[in-house]
PDB file of N, CA, C and O in Angstrom:
ATOM      1  N   UNK A   1      -0.350  -1.101   8.454  1.00  0.00           N
ATOM      2  CA  UNK A   1      -0.183  -2.083   8.309  1.00  0.00           C
ATOM      3  C   UNK A   1       0.427  -2.906   9.017  1.00  0.00           C
ATOM      4  O   UNK A   1       1.299  -2.436   9.747  1.00  0.00           O
ATOM      5  N   UNK A   2       0.191  -4.390   9.051  1.00  0.00           N
ATOM      6  CA  UNK A   2       0.893  -5.141  10.131  1.00  0.00           C
ATOM      7  C   UNK A   2       0.838  -6.734   9.163  1.00  0.00           C
ATOM      8  O   UNK A   2      -0.153  -7.247   8.643  1.00  0.00           O
ATOM      9  N   UNK A   3       2.417  -7.284   9.169  1.00  0.00           N
ATOM     10  CA  UNK A   3       2.375  -8.454   8.617  1.00  0.00           C
ATOM     11  C   UNK A   3       2.963  -9.345   9.446  1.00  0.00           C
ATOM     12  O   UNK A   3       3.866  -9.049  10.229  1.00  0.00           O
ATOM     13  N   UNK A   4       2.380 -10.690   9.279  1.00  0.00           N
ATOM     14  CA  UNK A   4       2.754 -11.713  10.252  1.00  0.00           C
ATOM     15  C   UNK A   4       2.424 -13.092   9.450  1.00  0.00           C
ATOM     16  O   UNK A   4       1.394 -13.764   9.393  1.00  0.00           O
ATOM     17  N   UNK A   5       3.744 -13.252   8.837  1.00  0.00           N
ATOM     18  CA  UNK A   5       3.447 -14.497   7.898  1.00  0.00           C
ATOM     19  C   UNK A   5       2.890 -14.155   6.905  1.00  0.00           C
ATOM     20  O   UNK A   5       3.379 -13.289   6.180  1.00  0.00           O
ATOM     21  N   UNK A   6       1.768 -14.736   6.645  1.00  0.00           N
ATOM     22  CA  UNK A   6       0.942 -14.583   5.196  1.00  0.00           C
ATOM     23  C   UNK A   6      -0.280 -13.505   5.789  1.00  0.00           C
ATOM     24  O   UNK A   6      -0.787 -12.773   4.939  1.00  0.00           O
ATOM     25  N   UNK A   7      -0.667 -13.406   6.917  1.00  0.00           N
ATOM     26  CA  UNK A   7      -1.511 -12.625   7.610  1.00  0.00           C
ATOM     27  C   UNK A   7      -1.127 -11.248   7.350  1.00  0.00           C
ATOM     28  O   UNK A   7       0.029 -10.925   7.627  1.00  0.00           O
ATOM     29  N   UNK A   8      -2.024 -10.279   6.798  1.00  0.00           N
ATOM     30  CA  UNK A   8      -1.829  -8.676   6.770  1.00  0.00           C
ATOM     31  C   UNK A   8      -2.885  -8.245   7.311  1.00  0.00           C
ATOM     32  O   UNK A   8      -3.944  -8.633   6.819  1.00  0.00           O
ATOM     33  N   UNK A   9      -2.923  -7.426   8.345  1.00  0.00           N
ATOM     34  CA  UNK A   9      -3.995  -6.524   8.771  1.00  0.00           C
ATOM     35  C   UNK A   9      -3.551  -5.094   8.552  1.00  0.00           C
ATOM     36  O   UNK A   9      -2.414  -4.661   8.364  1.00  0.00           O
ATOM     37  N   UNK A  10      -4.785  -4.420   8.624  1.00  0.00           N
ATOM     38  CA  UNK A  10      -4.680  -2.894   8.174  1.00  0.00           C
ATOM     39  C   UNK A  10      -5.128  -1.994   9.637  1.00  0.00           C
ATOM     40  O   UNK A  10      -6.186  -2.239  10.217  1.00  0.00           O
ATOM     41  N   UNK A  11      -4.275  -1.062  10.062  1.00  0.00           N
ATOM     42  CA  UNK A  11      -5.051  -0.320  11.330  1.00  0.00           C
ATOM     43  C   UNK A  11      -6.103   0.421  11.104  1.00  0.00           C
ATOM     44  O   UNK A  11      -6.764   0.665  12.113  1.00  0.00           O
ATOM     45  N   UNK A  12      -6.519   0.905  10.023  1.00  0.00           N
ATOM     46  CA  UNK A  12      -7.521   1.562   9.518  1.00  0.00           C
ATOM     47  C   UNK A  12      -7.778   1.316   7.951  1.00  0.00           C
ATOM     48  O   UNK A  12      -6.863   0.874   7.257  1.00  0.00           O
ATOM     49  N   UNK A  13      -9.064   1.613   7.395  1.00  0.00           N
ATOM     50  CA  UNK A  13      -9.596   1.260   6.313  1.00  0.00           C
ATOM     51  C   UNK A  13      -8.757   1.753   5.214  1.00  0.00           C
ATOM     52  O   UNK A  13      -8.755   2.969   5.401  1.00  0.00           O
ATOM     53  N   UNK A  14      -7.947   1.478   4.034  1.00  0.00           N
ATOM     54  CA  UNK A  14      -7.213   2.339   3.244  1.00  0.00           C
ATOM     55  C   UNK A  14      -7.903   3.107   2.070  1.00  0.00           C
ATOM     56  O   UNK A  14      -8.739   2.537   1.369  1.00  0.00           O
ATOM     57  N   UNK A  15      -7.602   4.190   1.900  1.00  0.00           N
ATOM     58  CA  UNK A  15      -8.245   4.949   0.716  1.00  0.00           C
ATOM     59  C   UNK A  15      -7.375   4.794  -0.531  1.00  0.00           C
ATOM     60  O   UNK A  15      -7.719   4.441  -1.659  1.00  0.00           O
ATOM     61  N   UNK A  16      -6.388   5.077  -0.154  1.00  0.00           N
ATOM     62  CA  UNK A  16      -5.321   4.997  -1.269  1.00  0.00           C
ATOM     63  C   UNK A  16      -3.891   4.905  -0.985  1.00  0.00           C
ATOM     64  O   UNK A  16      -3.563   4.750   0.191  1.00  0.00           O
ATOM     65  N   UNK A  17      -3.021   4.974  -1.858  1.00  0.00           N
ATOM     66  CA  UNK A  17      -1.518   4.955  -1.559  1.00  0.00           C
ATOM     67  C   UNK A  17      -1.010   6.206  -1.803  1.00  0.00           C
ATOM     68  O   UNK A  17      -1.186   6.869  -2.825  1.00  0.00           O
ATOM     69  N   UNK A  18      -0.369   6.512  -0.824  1.00  0.00           N
ATOM     70  CA  UNK A  18       0.605   7.929  -0.595  1.00  0.00           C
ATOM     71  C   UNK A  18       1.801   7.691  -1.408  1.00  0.00           C
ATOM     72  O   UNK A  18       2.367   6.599  -1.378  1.00  0.00           O
ATOM     73  N   UNK A  19       2.201   8.637  -2.115  1.00  0.00           N
ATOM     74  CA  UNK A  19       3.488   8.417  -2.881  1.00  0.00           C
ATOM     75  C   UNK A  19       4.797   8.356  -2.154  1.00  0.00           C
ATOM     76  O   UNK A  19       5.715   7.594  -2.457  1.00  0.00           O
ATOM     77  N   UNK A  20       4.809   9.247  -1.141  1.00  0.00           N
ATOM     78  CA  UNK A  20       5.786   9.354  -0.223  1.00  0.00           C
ATOM     79  C   UNK A  20       5.017   9.772   1.223  1.00  0.00           C
ATOM     80  O   UNK A  20       3.841  10.124   1.318  1.00  0.00           O
ATOM     81  N   UNK A  21       5.904   9.652   2.224  1.00  0.00           N
ATOM     82  CA  UNK A  21       5.326  10.405   3.435  1.00  0.00           C
ATOM     83  C   UNK A  21       5.148  11.306   3.733  1.00  0.00           C
ATOM     84  O   UNK A  21       5.936  12.085   3.197  1.00  0.00           O
ATOM     85  N   UNK A  22       4.249  11.932   4.594  1.00  0.00           N
ATOM     86  CA  UNK A  22       3.778  13.413   4.443  1.00  0.00           C
ATOM     87  C   UNK A  22       3.709  13.414   6.184  1.00  0.00           C
ATOM     88  O   UNK A  22       3.202  12.558   6.909  1.00  0.00           O
ATOM     89  N   UNK A  23       4.476  14.813   6.607  1.00  0.00           N
ATOM     90  CA  UNK A  23       4.755  14.895   8.140  1.00  0.00           C
ATOM     91  C   UNK A  23       3.361  15.791   8.302  1.00  0.00           C
ATOM     92  O   UNK A  23       3.210  16.844   7.682  1.00  0.00           O
ATOM     93  N   UNK A  24       2.232  15.181   9.325  1.00  0.00           N
ATOM     94  CA  UNK A  24       1.444  16.299   9.397  1.00  0.00           C
ATOM     95  C   UNK A  24       1.612  16.423  10.893  1.00  0.00           C
ATOM     96  O   UNK A  24       0.607  16.144  11.546  1.00  0.00           O
ATOM     97  N   UNK A  25       2.585  16.752  11.493  1.00  0.00           N
ATOM     98  CA  UNK A  25       2.798  16.993  12.893  1.00  0.00           C
ATOM     99  C   UNK A  25       2.070  18.416  13.192  1.00  0.00           C
ATOM    100  O   UNK A  25       1.341  18.552  14.174  1.00  0.00           O
ATOM    101  N   UNK A  26       2.311  19.409  12.318  1.00  0.00           N
ATOM    102  CA  UNK A  26       2.145  20.726  12.359  1.00  0.00           C
ATOM    103  C   UNK A  26       0.683  21.029  11.497  1.00  0.00           C
ATOM    104  O   UNK A  26       0.413  22.181  11.157  1.00  0.00           O
ATOM    105  N   UNK A  27      -0.139  19.992  11.213  1.00  0.00           N
ATOM    106  CA  UNK A  27      -1.194  20.124  10.653  1.00  0.00           C
ATOM    107  C   UNK A  27      -1.382  19.667   9.173  1.00  0.00           C
ATOM    108  O   UNK A  27      -0.502  18.933   8.723  1.00  0.00           O
ATOM    109  N   UNK A  28      -2.344  19.985   8.424  1.00  0.00           N
ATOM    110  CA  UNK A  28      -2.573  19.237   6.904  1.00  0.00           C
ATOM    111  C   UNK A  28      -1.590  19.722   6.332  1.00  0.00           C
ATOM    112  O   UNK A  28      -1.199  20.861   6.591  1.00  0.00           O
ATOM    113  N   UNK A  29      -1.000  18.924   5.430  1.00  0.00           N
ATOM    114  CA  UNK A  29       0.009  19.084   4.315  1.00  0.00           C
ATOM    115  C   UNK A  29      -0.715  18.447   2.997  1.00  0.00           C
ATOM    116  O   UNK A  29      -1.716  17.740   2.881  1.00  0.00           O
ATOM    117  N   UNK A  30       0.289  19.039   1.970  1.00  0.00           N
ATOM    118  CA  UNK A  30      -0.384  18.408   0.703  1.00  0.00           C
ATOM    119  C   UNK A  30       0.406  17.126   0.589  1.00  0.00           C
ATOM    120  O   UNK A  30       1.425  16.880   1.234  1.00  0.00           O
ATOM    121  N   UNK A  31      -0.238  16.237  -0.408  1.00  0.00           N
ATOM    122  CA  UNK A  31       0.582  15.049  -0.701  1.00  0.00           C
ATOM    123  C   UNK A  31      -0.109  14.249  -2.005  1.00  0.00           C
ATOM    124  O   UNK A  31      -1.304  14.403  -2.260  1.00  0.00           O
ATOM    125  N   UNK A  32       0.645  13.498  -2.697  1.00  0.00           N
ATOM    126  CA  UNK A  32       0.111  12.827  -3.894  1.00  0.00           C
ATOM    127  C   UNK A  32      -0.269  11.312  -3.380  1.00  0.00           C
ATOM    128  O   UNK A  32       0.388  10.558  -2.661  1.00  0.00           O
ATOM    129  N   UNK A  33      -1.376  11.152  -3.910  1.00  0.00           N
ATOM    130  CA  UNK A  33      -1.936   9.685  -3.492  1.00  0.00           C
ATOM    131  C   UNK A  33      -2.305   8.962  -4.987  1.00  0.00           C
ATOM    132  O   UNK A  33      -2.285   9.648  -6.009  1.00  0.00           O
ATOM    133  N   UNK A  34      -2.520   8.038  -5.010  1.00  0.00           N
ATOM    134  CA  UNK A  34      -3.119   7.069  -5.791  1.00  0.00           C
ATOM    135  C   UNK A  34      -4.174   6.485  -5.505  1.00  0.00           C
ATOM    136  O   UNK A  34      -4.342   6.257  -4.307  1.00  0.00           O
ATOM    137  N   UNK A  35      -5.227   6.046  -6.461  1.00  0.00           N
ATOM    138  CA  UNK A  35      -6.697   5.508  -6.226  1.00  0.00           C
ATOM    139  C   UNK A  35      -6.917   4.581  -7.203  1.00  0.00           C
ATOM    140  O   UNK A  35      -7.854   3.783  -7.214  1.00  0.00           O
ATOM    141  N   UNK A  36      -5.766   4.718  -8.298  1.00  0.00           N
ATOM    142  CA  UNK A  36      -6.222   3.683  -9.501  1.00  0.00           C
ATOM    143  C   UNK A  36      -4.628   3.570 -10.315  1.00  0.00           C
ATOM    144  O   UNK A  36      -3.914   4.573 -10.306  1.00  0.00           O
ATOM    145  N   UNK A  37      -4.251   2.570 -10.854  1.00  0.00           N
ATOM    146  CA  UNK A  37      -3.020   2.590 -11.490  1.00  0.00           C
ATOM    147  C   UNK A  37      -2.135   1.246 -11.388  1.00  0.00           C
ATOM    148  O   UNK A  37      -2.512   0.278 -10.727  1.00  0.00           O
ATOM    149  N   UNK A  38      -1.156   1.273 -11.969  1.00  0.00           N
ATOM    150  CA  UNK A  38      -0.227   0.180 -11.744  1.00  0.00           C
ATOM    151  C   UNK A  38       0.992   0.275 -10.846  1.00  0.00           C
ATOM    152  O   UNK A  38       1.561   1.340 -11.084  1.00  0.00           O
ATOM    153  N   UNK A  39       1.618  -0.426  -9.903  1.00  0.00           N
ATOM    154  CA  UNK A  39       2.558  -0.318  -9.156  1.00  0.00           C
ATOM    155  C   UNK A  39       3.402  -1.619  -9.223  1.00  0.00           C
ATOM    156  O   UNK A  39       3.075  -2.725  -9.653  1.00  0.00           O
ATOM    157  N   UNK A  40       4.735  -1.138  -8.611  1.00  0.00           N
ATOM    158  CA  UNK A  40       5.582  -1.974  -8.541  1.00  0.00           C
ATOM    159  C   UNK A  40       5.920  -2.083  -6.995  1.00  0.00           C
ATOM    160  O   UNK A  40       6.554  -1.261  -6.333  1.00  0.00           O
ATOM    161  N   UNK A  41       5.316  -3.372  -6.527  1.00  0.00           N
ATOM    162  CA  UNK A  41       4.778  -3.464  -5.268  1.00  0.00           C
ATOM    163  C   UNK A  41       6.336  -3.462  -4.476  1.00  0.00           C
ATOM    164  O   UNK A  41       6.330  -2.958  -3.353  1.00  0.00           O
ATOM    165  N   UNK A  42       7.449  -3.908  -4.910  1.00  0.00           N
ATOM    166  CA  UNK A  42       8.631  -3.895  -4.618  1.00  0.00           C
ATOM    167  C   UNK A  42       9.273  -2.544  -4.019  1.00  0.00           C
ATOM    168  O   UNK A  42      10.010  -2.461  -3.037  1.00  0.00           O
ATOM    169  N   UNK A  43       8.848  -1.587  -4.785  1.00  0.00           N
ATOM    170  CA  UNK A  43       9.375  -0.228  -4.748  1.00  0.00           C
ATOM    171  C   UNK A  43       8.345   0.840  -3.820  1.00  0.00           C
ATOM    172  O   UNK A  43       8.351   2.069  -3.757  1.00  0.00           O
ATOM    173  N   UNK A  44       7.579  -0.057  -3.223  1.00  0.00           N
ATOM    174  CA  UNK A  44       6.613   0.742  -2.473  1.00  0.00           C
ATOM    175  C   UNK A  44       7.352   0.858  -1.006  1.00  0.00           C
ATOM    176  O   UNK A  44       8.037  -0.087  -0.617  1.00  0.00           O
ATOM    177  N   UNK A  45       7.205   1.974  -0.249  1.00  0.00           N
ATOM    178  CA  UNK A  45       7.960   2.286   1.086  1.00  0.00           C
ATOM    179  C   UNK A  45       6.914   2.048   2.009  1.00  0.00           C
ATOM    180  O   UNK A  45       6.247   2.937   2.536  1.00  0.00           O
ATOM    181  N   UNK A  46       6.744   0.466   2.251  1.00  0.00           N
ATOM    182  CA  UNK A  46       5.766   0.247   3.148  1.00  0.00           C
ATOM    183  C   UNK A  46       6.128   0.162   4.758  1.00  0.00           C
ATOM    184  O   UNK A  46       5.282   0.143   5.652  1.00  0.00           O
ATOM    185  N   UNK A  47       7.239   0.124   4.901  1.00  0.00           N
ATOM    186  CA  UNK A  47       8.096  -0.268   6.095  1.00  0.00           C
ATOM    187  C   UNK A  47       7.897  -1.822   6.393  1.00  0.00           C
ATOM    188  O   UNK A  47       8.217  -2.231   7.509  1.00  0.00           O
ATOM    189  N   UNK A  48       7.428  -2.633   5.526  1.00  0.00           N
ATOM    190  CA  UNK A  48       7.583  -4.191   5.677  1.00  0.00           C
ATOM    191  C   UNK A  48       8.099  -4.615   4.506  1.00  0.00           C
ATOM    192  O   UNK A  48       7.658  -3.980   3.548  1.00  0.00           O
ATOM    193  N   UNK A  49       8.974  -5.569   4.203  1.00  0.00           N
ATOM    194  CA  UNK A  49       8.790  -6.218   2.921  1.00  0.00           C
ATOM    195  C   UNK A  49       7.726  -6.561   2.139  1.00  0.00           C
ATOM    196  O   UNK A  49       6.630  -6.925   2.566  1.00  0.00           O
ATOM    197  N   UNK A  50       8.104  -6.425   0.775  1.00  0.00           N
ATOM    198  CA  UNK A  50       6.791  -6.378   0.159  1.00  0.00           C
ATOM    199  C   UNK A  50       6.767  -7.866  -0.299  1.00  0.00           C
ATOM    200  O   UNK A  50       7.761  -8.287  -0.890  1.00  0.00           O
ATOM    201  N   UNK A  51       5.672  -8.725  -0.068  1.00  0.00           N
ATOM    202  CA  UNK A  51       5.312  -9.881  -0.444  1.00  0.00           C
ATOM    203  C   UNK A  51       4.144 -10.027  -1.318  1.00  0.00           C
ATOM    204  O   UNK A  51       3.365  -9.087  -1.473  1.00  0.00           O
ATOM    205  N   UNK A  52       3.964 -11.308  -1.971  1.00  0.00           N
ATOM    206  CA  UNK A  52       2.782 -11.465  -2.713  1.00  0.00           C
ATOM    207  C   UNK A  52       1.518 -11.632  -1.765  1.00  0.00           C
ATOM    208  O   UNK A  52       0.420 -11.519  -2.311  1.00  0.00           O
ATOM    209  N   UNK A  53       1.552 -11.854  -0.589  1.00  0.00           N
ATOM    210  CA  UNK A  53       0.544 -11.774   0.314  1.00  0.00           C
ATOM    211  C   UNK A  53       0.029 -10.150   0.629  1.00  0.00           C
ATOM    212  O   UNK A  53      -1.119  -9.726   0.763  1.00  0.00           O
ATOM    213  N   UNK A  54       1.189  -9.507   0.686  1.00  0.00           N
ATOM    214  CA  UNK A  54       0.728  -7.885   0.687  1.00  0.00           C
ATOM    215  C   UNK A  54       0.466  -7.522  -0.290  1.00  0.00           C
ATOM    216  O   UNK A  54      -0.409  -6.661  -0.194  1.00  0.00           O
ATOM    217  N   UNK A  55       0.806  -7.739  -1.437  1.00  0.00           N
ATOM    218  CA  UNK A  55      -0.091  -7.211  -2.693  1.00  0.00           C
ATOM    219  C   UNK A  55      -1.202  -7.694  -2.991  1.00  0.00           C
ATOM    220  O   UNK A  55      -1.941  -7.014  -3.703  1.00  0.00           O
ATOM    221  N   UNK A  56      -1.695  -9.176  -2.471  1.00  0.00           N
ATOM    222  CA  UNK A  56      -2.754  -9.385  -2.708  1.00  0.00           C
ATOM    223  C   UNK A  56      -3.785  -8.600  -1.612  1.00  0.00           C
ATOM    224  O   UNK A  56      -4.960  -8.382  -1.907  1.00  0.00           O
ATOM    225  N   UNK A  57      -3.272  -8.255  -0.474  1.00  0.00           N
ATOM    226  CA  UNK A  57      -4.121  -7.845   0.645  1.00  0.00           C
ATOM    227  C   UNK A  57      -4.580  -6.399   0.498  1.00  0.00           C
ATOM    228  O   UNK A  57      -5.640  -6.010   0.988  1.00  0.00           O
ATOM    229  N   UNK A  58      -3.597  -5.467  -0.320  1.00  0.00           N
ATOM    230  CA  UNK A  58      -3.795  -4.135  -0.778  1.00  0.00           C
ATOM    231  C   UNK A  58      -4.489  -3.935  -1.958  1.00  0.00           C
ATOM    232  O   UNK A  58      -5.034  -2.889  -2.309  1.00  0.00           O
ATOM    233  N   UNK A  59      -4.447  -4.903  -2.505  1.00  0.00           N
ATOM    234  CA  UNK A  59      -5.656  -5.335  -3.707  1.00  0.00           C
ATOM    235  C   UNK A  59      -7.034  -5.396  -3.479  1.00  0.00           C
ATOM    236  O   UNK A  59      -7.943  -4.848  -4.104  1.00  0.00           O
ATOM    237  N   UNK A  60      -7.077  -6.201  -2.414  1.00  0.00           N
ATOM    238  CA  UNK A  60      -8.278  -6.825  -1.842  1.00  0.00           C
ATOM    239  C   UNK A  60      -9.075  -5.172  -1.575  1.00  0.00           C
ATOM    240  O   UNK A  60     -10.094  -4.907  -2.213  1.00  0.00           O
ATOM    241  N   UNK A  61      -8.640  -4.429  -0.851  1.00  0.00           N
ATOM    242  CA  UNK A  61      -8.945  -2.961  -0.232  1.00  0.00           C
ATOM    243  C   UNK A  61      -8.780  -2.125  -1.232  1.00  0.00           C
ATOM    244  O   UNK A  61      -9.565  -1.177  -1.222  1.00  0.00           O
ATOM    245  N   UNK A  62      -7.961  -2.165  -2.157  1.00  0.00           N
ATOM    246  CA  UNK A  62      -8.004  -1.076  -3.256  1.00  0.00           C
ATOM    247  C   UNK A  62      -7.937  -1.760  -4.555  1.00  0.00           C
ATOM    248  O   UNK A  62      -6.858  -1.856  -5.139  1.00  0.00           O
ATOM    249  N   UNK A  63      -9.274  -2.352  -5.155  1.00  0.00           N
ATOM    250  CA  UNK A  63      -9.146  -3.251  -6.207  1.00  0.00           C
ATOM    251  C   UNK A  63      -8.669  -2.362  -7.568  1.00  0.00           C
ATOM    252  O   UNK A  63      -8.330  -3.010  -8.558  1.00  0.00           O
ATOM    253  N   UNK A  64      -8.641  -0.984  -7.621  1.00  0.00           N
ATOM    254  CA  UNK A  64      -8.042  -0.305  -9.005  1.00  0.00           C
ATOM    255  C   UNK A  64      -6.893  -0.178  -8.888  1.00  0.00           C
ATOM    256  O   UNK A  64      -6.266   0.410  -9.769  1.00  0.00           O
ATOM    257  N   UNK A  65      -6.250  -0.695  -7.749  1.00  0.00           N
ATOM    258  CA  UNK A  65      -4.678  -0.718  -7.895  1.00  0.00           C
ATOM    259  C   UNK A  65      -4.011  -1.959  -8.142  1.00  0.00           C
ATOM    260  O   UNK A  65      -4.177  -2.909  -7.378  1.00  0.00           O
ATOM    261  N   UNK A  66      -3.061  -2.051  -9.428  1.00  0.00           N
ATOM    262  CA  UNK A  66      -2.908  -3.195  -9.976  1.00  0.00           C
ATOM    263  C   UNK A  66      -1.370  -3.334  -9.685  1.00  0.00           C
ATOM    264  O   UNK A  66      -0.590  -2.390  -9.813  1.00  0.00           O
ATOM    265  N   UNK A  67      -0.992  -4.634  -9.269  1.00  0.00           N
ATOM    266  CA  UNK A  67       0.462  -4.841  -8.729  1.00  0.00           C
ATOM    267  C   UNK A  67       1.218  -5.495 -10.355  1.00  0.00           C
ATOM    268  O   UNK A  67       0.555  -6.242 -11.074  1.00  0.00           O
ATOM    269  N   UNK A  68       2.395  -5.143 -10.660  1.00  0.00           N
ATOM    270  CA  UNK A  68       3.276  -5.651 -11.263  1.00  0.00           C
ATOM    271  C   UNK A  68       4.592  -6.171 -10.832  1.00  0.00           C
ATOM    272  O   UNK A  68       5.269  -5.357 -10.204  1.00  0.00           O
ATOM    273  N   UNK A  69       5.018  -7.134 -10.990  1.00  0.00           N
ATOM    274  CA  UNK A  69       6.055  -7.803 -10.545  1.00  0.00           C
ATOM    275  C   UNK A  69       6.024  -8.972  -9.833  1.00  0.00           C
ATOM    276  O   UNK A  69       5.857 -10.027 -10.445  1.00  0.00           O
ATOM    277  N   UNK A  70       6.181  -8.964  -8.431  1.00  0.00           N
ATOM    278  CA  UNK A  70       5.886 -10.469  -7.855  1.00  0.00           C
ATOM    279  C   UNK A  70       4.504 -10.728  -8.024  1.00  0.00           C
ATOM    280  O   UNK A  70       3.698  -9.809  -7.878  1.00  0.00           O
ATOM    281  N   UNK A  71       4.058 -12.125  -8.380  1.00  0.00           N
ATOM    282  CA  UNK A  71       2.701 -12.605  -8.588  1.00  0.00           C
ATOM    283  C   UNK A  71       1.835 -12.300  -7.044  1.00  0.00           C
ATOM    284  O   UNK A  71       2.300 -12.504  -5.923  1.00  0.00           O
ATOM    285  N   UNK A  72       0.472 -11.764  -7.370  1.00  0.00           N
ATOM    286  CA  UNK A  72      -0.380 -11.614  -6.438  1.00  0.00           C
ATOM    287  C   UNK A  72      -1.696 -12.668  -6.321  1.00  0.00           C
ATOM    288  O   UNK A  72      -2.654 -12.527  -5.560  1.00  0.00           O
ATOM    289  N   UNK A  73      -1.497 -13.661  -7.198  1.00  0.00           N
ATOM    290  CA  UNK A  73      -2.672 -14.541  -7.780  1.00  0.00           C
ATOM    291  C   UNK A  73      -2.609 -15.796  -6.019  1.00  0.00           C
ATOM    292  O   UNK A  73      -3.383 -16.747  -5.910  1.00  0.00           O
TER     293      UNK A  73
END
């Protein structure tokens, strides 16, 4: 995911949100992911600052993920 001002772009089509980073250097590894539920956006380990624009972009791609905290309207 890349954020430039209010523009948010994804390098690939997201399928879910990973709970934490998973090192797959040496092959597939287990990981926990979310496809539906409520998330406090400010707590996501995104590598970028969470903003309302980021939450709105993620919600547009993953409509079953709802954000609480900063408004995404």
